gemmi code that builds the backbone of each chain (N, CA, C; Angstrom):
import gemmi

chains = {
    "A": [
        ("GLU", (14.923, 9.443, 12.911), (14.373, 8.126, 13.251), (12.924, 8.039, 12.764)),
        ("ASP", (12.584, 6.935, 12.120), (11.217, 6.722, 11.655), (10.277, 6.575, 12.839)),
        ("GLN", (9.152, 7.283, 12.756), (8.261, 7.314, 13.910), (6.816, 7.523, 13.484)),
        ("VAL", (5.901, 6.906, 14.245), (4.465, 7.086, 14.028), (3.829, 7.432, 15.369)),
        ("THR", (3.101, 8.532, 15.415), (2.456, 8.989, 16.646), (0.968, 9.159, 16.407)),
        ("GLN", (0.161, 8.492, 17.231), (-1.285, 8.593, 17.091), (-1.874, 9.382, 18.258)),
        ("SER", (-2.882, 10.178, 17.934), (-3.575, 10.945, 18.968), (-5.058, 11.066, 18.630)),
        ("PRO", (-5.930, 11.167, 19.663), (-5.572, 10.981, 21.066), (-5.313, 9.515, 21.389)),
        ("GLU", (-4.842, 9.233, 22.610), (-4.638, 7.838, 23.015), (-5.975, 7.139, 23.179)),
        ("ALA", (-6.958, 7.871, 23.692), (-8.297, 7.315, 23.906), (-9.331, 8.397, 23.622)),
        ("LEU", (-10.495, 7.958, 23.174), (-11.557, 8.889, 22.797), (-12.904, 8.256, 23.083)),
        ("ARG", (-13.720, 8.983, 23.829), (-15.080, 8.534, 24.113), (-16.045, 9.475, 23.430)),
        ("LEU", (-16.958, 8.912, 22.628), (-17.932, 9.708, 21.893), (-19.324, 9.165, 22.129)),
        ("GLN", (-20.306, 10.032, 22.010), (-21.680, 9.580, 22.020), (-22.021, 9.045, 20.635)),
        ("GLU", (-22.925, 8.091, 20.583), (-23.383, 7.578, 19.300), (-23.853, 8.740, 18.439)),
        ("GLY", (-23.353, 8.784, 17.169), (-23.737, 9.850, 16.257), (-22.826, 11.067, 16.287)),
        ("GLU", (-21.903, 11.113, 17.264), (-21.003, 12.257, 17.401), (-19.748, 12.031, 16.547)),
        ("SER", (-19.612, 12.747, 15.457), (-18.499, 12.566, 14.529), (-17.197, 13.120, 15.108)),
        ("SER", (-16.072, 12.535, 14.694), (-14.760, 13.002, 15.164), (-13.668, 12.490, 14.224)),
        ("SER", (-12.430, 12.850, 14.539), (-11.290, 12.432, 13.726), (-10.163, 11.929, 14.607)),
        ("LEU", (-9.470, 10.901, 14.120), (-8.270, 10.381, 14.766), (-7.067, 10.803, 13.928)),
        ("ASN", (-5.959, 11.114, 14.624), (-4.783, 11.621, 13.927), (-3.638, 10.633, 13.957)),
        ("CYS", (-2.880, 10.580, 12.866), (-1.662, 9.774, 12.778), (-0.577, 10.650, 12.160)),
        ("SER", (0.398, 11.050, 12.968), (1.517, 11.851, 12.465), (2.714, 10.939, 12.249)),
        ("TYR", (3.438, 11.165, 11.167), (4.552, 10.258, 10.883), (5.779, 11.011, 10.373)),
        ("THR", (6.932, 10.461, 10.692), (8.186, 10.883, 10.069), (8.847, 9.600, 9.596)),
        ("VAL", (8.985, 9.498, 8.290), (9.569, 8.289, 7.714), (10.200, 8.651, 6.386)),
        ("SER", (11.331, 8.042, 6.097), (11.987, 8.272, 4.820), (11.489, 7.232, 3.818)),
        ("GLY", (11.144, 7.699, 2.622), (10.735, 6.775, 1.571), (9.432, 6.065, 1.864)),
        ("LEU", (8.375, 6.849, 2.130), (7.071, 6.263, 2.440), (6.576, 5.434, 1.263)),
        ("ARG", (6.209, 4.178, 1.557), (5.676, 3.286, 0.524), (4.262, 2.838, 0.854)),
        ("GLY", (3.601, 3.594, 1.707), (2.217, 3.278, 2.019), (1.913, 3.589, 3.472)),
        ("LEU", (0.695, 4.073, 3.722), (0.215, 4.287, 5.087), (-1.052, 3.468, 5.243)),
        ("PHE", (-1.146, 2.747, 6.336), (-2.235, 1.794, 6.534), (-3.024, 2.137, 7.788)),
        ("TRP", (-4.323, 1.886, 7.719), (-5.177, 1.959, 8.896), (-5.754, 0.565, 9.153)),
        ("TYR", (-5.733, 0.192, 10.447), (-6.289, -1.086, 10.882), (-7.226, -0.837, 12.056)),
        ("ARG", (-8.149, -1.744, 12.201), (-9.018, -1.782, 13.383), (-8.661, -3.043, 14.167)),
        ("GLN", (-8.551, -2.932, 15.489), (-8.250, -4.097, 16.313), (-9.238, -4.186, 17.465)),
        ("ASP", (-9.926, -5.306, 17.546), (-10.812, -5.589, 18.666), (-10.028, -6.331, 19.740)),
        ("PRO", (-10.448, -6.231, 20.997), (-9.674, -6.849, 22.093), (-9.420, -8.329, 21.870)),
        ("GLY", (-8.149, -8.737, 22.038), (-7.783, -10.146, 21.936), (-7.739, -10.685, 20.524)),
        ("LYS", (-7.849, -9.805, 19.525), (-7.853, -10.254, 18.134), (-6.743, -9.580, 17.339)),
        ("GLY", (-6.460, -10.119, 16.156), (-5.491, -9.492, 15.275), (-6.081, -8.281, 14.585)),
        ("PRO", (-5.235, -7.347, 14.149), (-5.734, -6.169, 13.426), (-6.464, -6.547, 12.138)),
        ("GLU", (-7.498, -5.760, 11.836), (-8.283, -5.963, 10.617), (-8.002, -4.808, 9.673)),
        ("PHE", (-7.577, -5.107, 8.447), (-7.209, -4.091, 7.482), (-8.403, -3.204, 7.117)),
        ("LEU", (-8.164, -1.891, 7.074), (-9.188, -0.939, 6.648), (-8.802, -0.256, 5.329)),
        ("PHE", (-7.677, 0.467, 5.328), (-7.296, 1.282, 4.162), (-5.784, 1.273, 3.936)),
        ("THR", (-5.398, 1.501, 2.684), (-4.034, 1.861, 2.318), (-4.075, 3.184, 1.564)),
        ("LEU", (-3.173, 4.104, 1.938), (-3.020, 5.375, 1.234), (-1.579, 5.488, 0.777)),
        ("TYR", (-1.365, 5.984, -0.432), (-0.012, 5.997, -0.974), (0.555, 7.397, -1.165)),
        ("SER", (-0.293, 8.394, -1.443), (0.260, 9.713, -1.751), (-0.600, 10.810, -1.149)),
        ("ALA", (0.036, 11.952, -0.898), (-0.646, 13.096, -0.307), (-1.837, 13.506, -1.171)),
        ("GLY", (-2.952, 13.769, -0.508), (-4.172, 14.146, -1.198), (-5.124, 12.983, -1.432)),
        ("GLU", (-4.637, 11.798, -1.231), (-5.457, 10.617, -1.454), (-6.472, 10.454, -0.330)),
        ("GLU", (-7.675, 10.000, -0.673), (-8.732, 9.744, 0.295), (-9.384, 8.407, -0.025)),
        ("LYS", (-9.804, 7.711, 1.034), (-10.550, 6.461, 0.840), (-11.666, 6.391, 1.865)),
        ("GLU", (-12.790, 5.780, 1.455), (-13.956, 5.697, 2.335), (-14.470, 4.276, 2.420)),
        ("LYS", (-15.021, 3.977, 3.598), (-15.657, 2.680, 3.800), (-16.693, 2.861, 4.891)),
        ("GLU", (-17.940, 2.782, 4.506), (-19.063, 2.961, 5.433), (-18.919, 4.294, 6.163)),
        ("ARG", (-18.792, 4.284, 7.478), (-18.726, 5.538, 8.247), (-17.306, 6.078, 8.384)),
        ("LEU", (-16.342, 5.422, 7.773), (-14.937, 5.790, 7.914), (-14.396, 6.416, 6.638)),
        ("LYS", (-13.565, 7.447, 6.818), (-12.889, 8.076, 5.696), (-11.464, 8.402, 6.113)),
        ("ALA", (-10.493, 7.942, 5.321), (-9.081, 8.189, 5.624), (-8.511, 9.170, 4.618)),
        ("THR", (-7.705, 10.113, 5.120), (-7.044, 11.107, 4.267), (-5.561, 11.129, 4.596)),
        ("LEU", (-4.761, 11.634, 3.646), (-3.305, 11.630, 3.815), (-2.710, 12.952, 3.343)),
        ("THR", (-1.799, 13.508, 4.178), (-0.969, 14.642, 3.765), (0.484, 14.162, 3.839)),
        ("LYS", (1.418, 15.085, 3.637), (2.827, 14.683, 3.640), (3.347, 14.367, 5.038)),
        ("LYS", (2.598, 14.792, 6.074), (3.097, 14.580, 7.423), (2.135, 13.831, 8.305)),
        ("GLU", (0.853, 13.697, 7.893), (-0.109, 13.051, 8.763), (-1.279, 12.468, 7.981)),
        ("SER", (-2.009, 11.632, 8.697), (-3.220, 11.046, 8.134), (-4.318, 11.198, 9.172)),
        ("PHE", (-5.546, 11.323, 8.665), (-6.697, 11.403, 9.555), (-7.656, 10.276, 9.210)),
        ("LEU", (-8.253, 9.737, 10.274), (-9.351, 8.789, 10.100), (-10.597, 9.473, 10.644)),
        ("HIS", (-11.485, 9.853, 9.734), (-12.707, 10.551, 10.119), (-13.804, 9.510, 10.325)),
        ("ILE", (-14.515, 9.655, 11.440), (-15.618, 8.745, 11.736), (-16.895, 9.578, 11.790)),
        ("THR", (-17.806, 9.263, 10.889), (-19.052, 10.033, 10.772), (-20.199, 9.257, 11.398)),
        ("ALA", (-20.917, 9.927, 12.295), (-22.083, 9.327, 12.960), (-21.788, 7.913, 13.449)),
        ("PRO", (-20.786, 7.766, 14.333), (-20.391, 6.421, 14.761), (-21.475, 5.705, 15.544)),
        ("LYS", (-21.370, 4.362, 15.505), (-22.266, 3.486, 16.252), (-21.453, 2.731, 17.293)),
        ("PRO", (-22.103, 2.166, 18.307), (-21.355, 1.417, 19.347), (-20.452, 0.322, 18.775)),
        ("GLU", (-20.853, -0.286, 17.672), (-20.025, -1.344, 17.080), (-18.727, -0.828, 16.454)),
        ("ASP", (-18.575, 0.472, 16.354), (-17.322, 1.058, 15.878), (-16.279, 1.148, 16.991)),
        ("SER", (-16.668, 0.802, 18.204), (-15.726, 0.811, 19.324), (-14.613, -0.212, 19.082)),
        ("ALA", (-13.379, 0.237, 19.159), (-12.217, -0.611, 18.889), (-10.964, 0.248, 19.060)),
        ("THR", (-9.804, -0.389, 18.913), (-8.558, 0.367, 18.810), (-8.221, 0.515, 17.333)),
        ("TYR", (-7.917, 1.732, 16.919), (-7.574, 2.006, 15.524), (-6.068, 2.253, 15.439)),
        ("LEU", (-5.426, 1.453, 14.604), (-3.975, 1.498, 14.456), (-3.590, 2.082, 13.108)),
        ("CYS", (-2.562, 2.908, 13.136), (-1.979, 3.474, 11.922), (-0.588, 2.870, 11.757)),
        ("ALA", (-0.176, 2.601, 10.534), (1.155, 2.052, 10.277), (1.699, 2.652, 8.989)),
        ("VAL", (3.009, 2.808, 8.917), (3.657, 3.274, 7.691), (4.687, 2.246, 7.259)),
        ("ARG", (4.951, 2.253, 5.951), (5.906, 1.291, 5.409), (6.986, 1.994, 4.616)),
        ("ASN", (8.275, 1.686, 4.955), (9.368, 1.966, 4.020), (9.999, 0.617, 3.699)),
        ("ASP", (11.115, 0.268, 4.372), (11.632, -1.088, 4.171), (11.095, -2.032, 5.224)),
        ("LYS", (10.337, -1.504, 6.178), (9.631, -2.318, 7.157), (8.354, -1.573, 7.524)),
        ("ILE", (7.539, -2.191, 8.343), (6.281, -1.540, 8.744), (6.385, -1.095, 10.185)),
        ("ILE", (6.021, 0.164, 10.437), (6.087, 0.751, 11.774), (4.678, 1.148, 12.185)),
        ("PHE", (4.242, 0.608, 13.317), (2.905, 0.908, 13.830), (2.972, 1.994, 14.895)),
        ("GLY", (1.893, 2.759, 14.989), (1.682, 3.618, 16.135), (1.082, 2.803, 17.273)),
        ("LYS", (0.862, 3.463, 18.422), (0.331, 2.763, 19.585), (-1.185, 2.616, 19.523)),
        ("GLY", (-1.821, 3.339, 18.630), (-3.249, 3.203, 18.456), (-4.068, 4.228, 19.225)),
        ("THR", (-5.312, 4.384, 18.809), (-6.308, 5.191, 19.521), (-7.438, 4.265, 19.931)),
        ("ARG", (-7.700, 4.232, 21.248), (-8.819, 3.415, 21.739), (-10.095, 4.243, 21.647)),
        ("LEU", (-11.011, 3.805, 20.822), (-12.264, 4.537, 20.578), (-13.422, 3.807, 21.249)),
        ("HIS", (-14.188, 4.553, 22.037), (-15.358, 3.975, 22.703), (-16.570, 4.828, 22.358)),
        ("ILE", (-17.562, 4.180, 21.738), (-18.794, 4.875, 21.346), (-19.902, 4.489, 22.313)),
        ("LEU", (-20.424, 5.485, 22.993), (-21.477, 5.246, 23.989), (-22.850, 5.281, 23.335)),
        ("PRO", (-23.720, 4.307, 23.669), (-25.065, 4.290, 23.056), (-25.945, 5.405, 23.609)),
    ],
    "B": [
        ("GLU", (-11.683, -19.082, 0.106), (-10.383, -18.478, 0.489), (-10.255, -18.488, 2.008)),
        ("THR", (-9.191, -19.142, 2.513), (-9.018, -19.212, 3.960), (-8.161, -18.058, 4.415)),
        ("GLY", (-8.417, -17.602, 5.631), (-7.641, -16.504, 6.186), (-6.376, -17.009, 6.846)),
        ("VAL", (-5.697, -16.099, 7.532), (-4.466, -16.414, 8.248), (-4.815, -17.132, 9.553)),
        ("THR", (-4.181, -18.252, 9.787), (-4.406, -18.981, 11.040), (-3.100, -19.101, 11.803)),
        ("GLN", (-3.209, -19.144, 13.136), (-2.036, -19.261, 13.997), (-2.297, -20.310, 15.063)),
        ("SER", (-1.236, -20.973, 15.477), (-1.357, -21.940, 16.565), (-0.089, -21.926, 17.409)),
        ("PRO", (-0.195, -22.199, 18.715), (-1.453, -22.314, 19.451), (-2.070, -20.947, 19.709)),
        ("THR", (-3.239, -20.904, 20.325), (-3.861, -19.624, 20.649), (-3.281, -19.040, 21.926)),
        ("HIS", (-2.972, -19.911, 22.877), (-2.359, -19.479, 24.138), (-1.226, -20.431, 24.506)),
        ("LEU", (-0.248, -19.896, 25.227), (0.911, -20.695, 25.591), (1.521, -20.119, 26.854)),
        ("ILE", (1.873, -21.009, 27.794), (2.562, -20.565, 29.009), (3.900, -21.287, 29.083)),
        ("LYS", (4.970, -20.511, 29.240), (6.320, -21.055, 29.340), (7.010, -20.425, 30.545)),
        ("THR", (8.159, -21.013, 30.904), (8.976, -20.427, 31.966), (10.255, -19.850, 31.379)),
        ("ARG", (10.857, -18.961, 32.146), (12.098, -18.307, 31.703), (13.137, -19.331, 31.289)),
        ("GLY", (13.839, -19.068, 30.189), (14.896, -19.938, 29.716), (14.436, -20.998, 28.728)),
        ("GLN", (13.127, -21.244, 28.685), (12.624, -22.241, 27.747), (12.606, -21.705, 26.316)),
        ("GLN", (12.303, -22.590, 25.390), (12.203, -22.245, 23.977), (10.758, -22.448, 23.521)),
        ("VAL", (10.333, -21.675, 22.527), (8.963, -21.794, 22.046), (8.934, -21.691, 20.523)),
        ("THR", (8.001, -22.414, 19.908), (7.771, -22.323, 18.462), (6.320, -21.978, 18.211)),
        ("LEU", (6.084, -20.923, 17.463), (4.740, -20.495, 17.096), (4.571, -20.702, 15.590)),
        ("ARG", (3.360, -21.059, 15.186), (3.123, -21.411, 13.790), (2.065, -20.537, 13.132)),
        ("CYS", (2.199, -20.372, 11.813), (1.314, -19.494, 11.063), (1.076, -20.078, 9.668)),
        ("SER", (-0.181, -20.135, 9.278), (-0.525, -20.490, 7.905), (-1.040, -19.240, 7.205)),
        ("SER", (-0.400, -18.898, 6.105), (-0.752, -17.652, 5.431), (-2.049, -17.800, 4.640)),
        ("GLN", (-2.609, -16.655, 4.272), (-3.817, -16.647, 3.458), (-3.496, -17.240, 2.087)),
        ("SER", (-4.467, -17.954, 1.536), (-4.283, -18.612, 0.247), (-3.777, -17.620, -0.807)),
        ("GLY", (-2.673, -17.997, -1.491), (-2.126, -17.164, -2.553), (-1.100, -16.154, -2.111)),
        ("HIS", (-0.905, -15.986, -0.787), (0.057, -15.007, -0.280), (1.426, -15.640, -0.118)),
        ("ASN", (2.485, -14.921, -0.562), (3.829, -15.485, -0.509), (4.736, -14.780, 0.512)),
        ("THR", (4.200, -13.840, 1.234), (4.997, -13.057, 2.182), (4.369, -13.138, 3.565)),
        ("VAL", (5.200, -13.411, 4.561), (4.726, -13.520, 5.939), (5.573, -12.618, 6.828)),
        ("SER", (4.904, -11.872, 7.684), (5.589, -11.021, 8.660), (5.141, -11.420, 10.066)),
        ("TRP", (6.048, -11.249, 11.015), (5.753, -11.529, 12.416), (5.899, -10.251, 13.237)),
        ("TYR", (4.982, -10.101, 14.191), (4.970, -8.927, 15.055), (4.804, -9.358, 16.505)),
        ("GLN", (5.351, -8.536, 17.407), (5.141, -8.698, 18.840), (4.311, -7.516, 19.321)),
        ("GLN", (3.216, -7.801, 20.024), (2.379, -6.718, 20.534), (2.236, -6.853, 22.050)),
        ("ALA", (2.877, -5.950, 22.766), (2.730, -5.902, 24.213), (1.403, -5.220, 24.539)),
        ("LEU", (0.926, -5.444, 25.744), (-0.370, -4.909, 26.164), (-0.381, -3.381, 26.056)),
        ("GLY", (-1.370, -2.830, 25.360), (-1.512, -1.387, 25.249), (-0.587, -0.733, 24.242)),
        ("GLN", (0.146, -1.545, 23.501), (1.080, -1.010, 22.502), (0.676, -1.444, 21.099)),
        ("GLY", (1.262, -0.765, 20.095), (1.072, -1.217, 18.732), (1.979, -2.386, 18.415)),
        ("PRO", (1.673, -3.132, 17.375), (2.557, -4.247, 16.990), (3.949, -3.748, 16.630)),
        ("GLN", (4.973, -4.526, 17.036), (6.360, -4.214, 16.666), (6.864, -5.274, 15.704)),
        ("PHE", (7.428, -4.812, 14.598), (7.907, -5.691, 13.528), (9.097, -6.521, 13.996)),
        ("ILE", (8.987, -7.861, 13.852), (10.095, -8.748, 14.197), (10.900, -9.061, 12.939)),
        ("PHE", (10.270, -9.696, 11.962), (10.912, -9.950, 10.673), (9.872, -10.353, 9.647)),
        ("GLN", (10.349, -10.423, 8.407), (9.489, -10.773, 7.286), (10.171, -11.848, 6.448)),
        ("TYR", (9.379, -12.756, 5.905), (9.877, -13.785, 5.012), (9.170, -13.687, 3.669)),
        ("TYR", (9.962, -13.790, 2.620), (9.448, -13.770, 1.247), (10.081, -14.940, 0.530)),
        ("ARG", (9.243, -15.842, 0.037), (9.725, -17.020, -0.684), (10.868, -17.721, 0.058)),
        ("GLU", (10.629, -17.971, 1.335), (11.491, -18.770, 2.207), (12.776, -18.066, 2.646)),
        ("GLU", (12.946, -16.791, 2.294), (14.135, -16.053, 2.708), (13.733, -14.886, 3.617)),
        ("GLU", (14.544, -14.623, 4.653), (14.282, -13.459, 5.500), (14.498, -12.198, 4.664)),
        ("ASN", (13.537, -11.288, 4.751), (13.536, -10.095, 3.906), (13.265, -8.859, 4.739)),
        ("GLY", (14.032, -8.659, 5.776), (13.842, -7.505, 6.643), (13.673, -7.961, 8.069)),
        ("ARG", (14.256, -7.197, 8.986), (14.233, -7.553, 10.398), (14.145, -6.283, 11.230)),
        ("GLY", (13.384, -6.340, 12.275), (13.287, -5.234, 13.217), (14.342, -5.353, 14.299)),
        ("ASN", (14.180, -4.567, 15.365), (15.187, -4.519, 16.429), (14.961, -5.618, 17.461)),
        ("PHE", (15.089, -6.840, 17.047), (14.940, -7.992, 17.939), (16.228, -8.804, 17.928)),
        ("PRO", (16.598, -9.374, 19.087), (17.862, -10.112, 19.160), (17.810, -11.416, 18.372)),
        ("PRO", (18.976, -12.009, 18.128), (19.049, -13.238, 17.314), (18.303, -14.423, 17.912)),
        ("ARG", (17.961, -14.366, 19.209), (17.230, -15.497, 19.773), (15.804, -15.573, 19.213)),
        ("PHE", (15.388, -14.539, 18.481), (14.149, -14.593, 17.712), (14.535, -15.011, 16.293)),
        ("SER", (14.059, -16.163, 15.870), (14.386, -16.637, 14.528), (13.135, -17.198, 13.879)),
        ("GLY", (13.215, -17.405, 12.563), (12.031, -17.872, 11.857), (12.353, -18.754, 10.681)),
        ("LEU", (11.283, -19.290, 10.123), (11.374, -20.114, 8.922), (10.131, -19.859, 8.092)),
        ("GLN", (10.290, -19.986, 6.776), (9.120, -20.032, 5.908), (9.261, -21.280, 5.048)),
        ("PHE", (8.185, -21.989, 4.867), (8.196, -23.262, 4.157), (7.710, -23.079, 2.716)),
        ("PRO", (7.931, -24.085, 1.867), (7.524, -23.957, 0.458), (6.048, -23.646, 0.265)),
        ("ASN", (5.207, -24.046, 1.210), (3.778, -23.716, 1.078), (3.461, -22.348, 1.689)),
        ("TYR", (4.513, -21.599, 2.033), (4.455, -20.238, 2.574), (3.986, -20.161, 4.013)),
        ("SER", (3.737, -21.295, 4.665), (3.492, -21.235, 6.104), (4.798, -20.861, 6.797)),
        ("SER", (4.707, -20.515, 8.075), (5.893, -19.967, 8.738), (5.927, -20.357, 10.207)),
        ("GLU", (7.108, -20.315, 10.766), (7.319, -20.522, 12.201), (8.124, -19.365, 12.768)),
        ("LEU", (7.805, -19.023, 14.018), (8.617, -18.097, 14.803), (9.163, -18.879, 15.986)),
        ("ASN", (10.474, -18.877, 16.151), (11.121, -19.549, 17.271), (11.756, -18.507, 18.196)),
        ("VAL", (11.546, -18.680, 19.475), (12.172, -17.801, 20.453), (12.913, -18.675, 21.463)),
        ("ASN", (14.211, -18.459, 21.574), (15.049, -19.206, 22.528), (15.272, -18.401, 23.801)),
        ("ALA", (15.654, -19.093, 24.849), (16.020, -18.442, 26.113), (14.995, -17.384, 26.507)),
        ("LEU", (13.750, -17.826, 26.677), (12.656, -16.894, 26.941), (12.915, -16.024, 28.164)),
        ("GLU", (12.522, -14.748, 28.034), (12.612, -13.788, 29.129), (11.190, -13.324, 29.486)),
        ("LEU", (11.056, -12.786, 30.700), (9.736, -12.333, 31.147), (9.133, -11.314, 30.175)),
        ("ASP", (9.987, -10.431, 29.631), (9.513, -9.384, 28.725), (9.040, -9.911, 27.369)),
        ("ASP", (9.243, -11.204, 27.130), (8.749, -11.792, 25.882), (7.255, -12.065, 25.954)),
        ("SER", (6.663, -11.918, 27.126), (5.215, -12.100, 27.264), (4.499, -11.058, 26.414)),
        ("ALA", (3.668, -11.528, 25.475), (3.019, -10.611, 24.529), (2.088, -11.411, 23.635)),
        ("LEU", (1.372, -10.695, 22.780), (0.590, -11.302, 21.701), (1.481, -11.319, 20.458)),
        ("TYR", (1.682, -12.491, 19.872), (2.499, -12.598, 18.672), (1.575, -12.759, 17.471)),
        ("LEU", (1.739, -11.844, 16.547), (0.867, -11.773, 15.386), (1.632, -12.146, 14.124)),
        ("CYS", (0.965, -12.870, 13.278), (1.479, -13.222, 11.959), (0.596, -12.506, 10.940)),
        ("ALA", (1.210, -12.005, 9.879), (0.446, -11.336, 8.827), (0.954, -11.793, 7.473)),
        ("SER", (0.060, -12.016, 6.546), (0.493, -12.400, 5.208), (0.056, -11.360, 4.192)),
        ("SER", (0.802, -11.293, 3.097), (0.484, -10.368, 2.015), (0.919, -10.981, 0.697)),
        ("LEU", (0.496, -10.311, -0.385), (0.680, -10.914, -1.697), (2.079, -10.689, -2.250)),
        ("ALA", (2.678, -9.512, -1.959), (3.973, -9.203, -2.550), (4.771, -8.378, -1.569)),
        ("VAL", (6.082, -8.463, -1.671), (6.925, -7.847, -0.661), (7.324, -6.424, -1.014)),
        ("ASP", (7.393, -6.086, -2.281), (7.957, -4.797, -2.653), (6.952, -3.661, -2.636)),
        ("ARG", (5.707, -3.944, -2.879), (4.722, -2.881, -2.883), (4.105, -2.733, -1.498)),
        ("GLY", (3.423, -1.628, -1.290), (2.791, -1.392, 0.014), (1.485, -2.112, 0.160)),
        ("ASN", (1.478, -3.388, -0.236), (0.220, -4.134, -0.168), (-0.229, -4.353, 1.258)),
        ("GLU", (-1.531, -4.395, 1.411), (-2.078, -4.587, 2.743), (-1.733, -5.974, 3.257)),
        ("GLN", (-1.545, -6.041, 4.570), (-1.287, -7.293, 5.244), (-2.547, -7.753, 5.944)),
        ("PHE", (-2.745, -9.047, 5.957), (-3.893, -9.630, 6.638), (-3.374, -10.419, 7.831)),
        ("PHE", (-3.899, -10.079, 8.985), (-3.385, -10.625, 10.240), (-4.175, -11.837, 10.693)),
        ("GLY", (-3.454, -12.727, 11.380), (-4.099, -13.813, 12.089), (-4.573, -13.356, 13.453)),
        ("PRO", (-5.202, -14.258, 14.207), (-5.751, -13.896, 15.523), (-4.691, -13.769, 16.607)),
        ("GLY", (-3.475, -14.268, 16.329), (-2.401, -14.129, 17.299), (-2.251, -15.319, 18.236)),
        ("THR", (-1.069, -15.416, 18.829), (-0.778, -16.369, 19.901), (-0.402, -15.563, 21.128)),
        ("ARG", (-1.112, -15.793, 22.216), (-0.817, -15.100, 23.474), (0.212, -15.929, 24.234)),
        ("LEU", (1.435, -15.401, 24.391), (2.522, -16.075, 25.107), (2.711, -15.432, 26.472)),
        ("THR", (2.693, -16.262, 27.482), (2.977, -15.811, 28.847), (4.230, -16.509, 29.330)),
        ("VAL", (5.210, -15.738, 29.784), (6.460, -16.283, 30.311), (6.494, -16.030, 31.810)),
        ("LEU", (6.602, -17.126, 32.579), (6.607, -17.014, 34.045), (8.008, -17.171, 34.617)),
    ],
}
model = gemmi.Model(1)
for chain_id, residues in chains.items():
    chain = gemmi.Chain(chain_id)
    for i, (resn, *xyz) in enumerate(residues, 1):
        res = gemmi.Residue()
        res.name, res.seqid = resn, gemmi.SeqId(i, " ")
        for name, pos in zip(("N", "CA", "C"), xyz):
            atom = gemmi.Atom()
            atom.name, atom.element = name, gemmi.Element(name[0])
            atom.pos, atom.b_iso = gemmi.Position(*pos), 0.0
            res.add_atom(atom)
        chain.add_residue(res)
    model.add_chain(chain)
structure = gemmi.Structure()
structure.add_model(model)
structure.setup_entities()
C-alpha cells in the first residue's frame, strides 16, 4: 500500500537552532516528491519538487534532499516566521500526503 | 497572474443536504485537483480533472462528484452530507497532468456539517 509517514509530528526549536524533518515513503512508480508549507487556516504553499534519489534543492533557510526511501527537509538557523506545518507528498497516479510536521520556532 | 481562488470561504450545512464548492484555477493551468483536509491531518486526494475529464480518483464515495469547465474552473459537489464531511476542502491547479508538476493550492473552503 502506498504510504507517506512524516516525523516528528511536532517540533519546538529555539530561534537559530537547526534541525531536520523526515518524510518516509513507500510508493510504486514515484513521479515526484513535494514539500509544502501550510499556515493555519490556509492552503498549502509549494516549496520544492524532487524527482530522483540524490537530488537536493534549497530555498532560503530550507534544503530538501531525497533518497530512495525518504526525504529530509533541513532547516538552518530558523526564525519565528518559519513556524508552520510542513507537508510532504508523493505522486504516482495520484498524490498522497503525509500528516505533516508542526514546527514551532521560539524567539 | 492570478492565483487559485475558492468560494465560499466558509459554509454551514445540515446532514442530508447537498453542497457545491467552486474553484478558479491559476491562469494557464489546465488541471485541477480537489482534496479534503480534516483537522490535524494531511490533505486527502478526492479527484483530479484534466481538460474537463476526470483523471484519477481517491477513495471517496460516488456522492462526491465534480466538474471542470472549458475555462478550467471547477466545482466539487457533495450529496447527502454526513457529519464526517466537515473539513477544509482544498482545490489545487497545475500546468500538466502527466508530469510531477507542482500544484498551487487555493485558500480552501471550510465546510461544517451539523
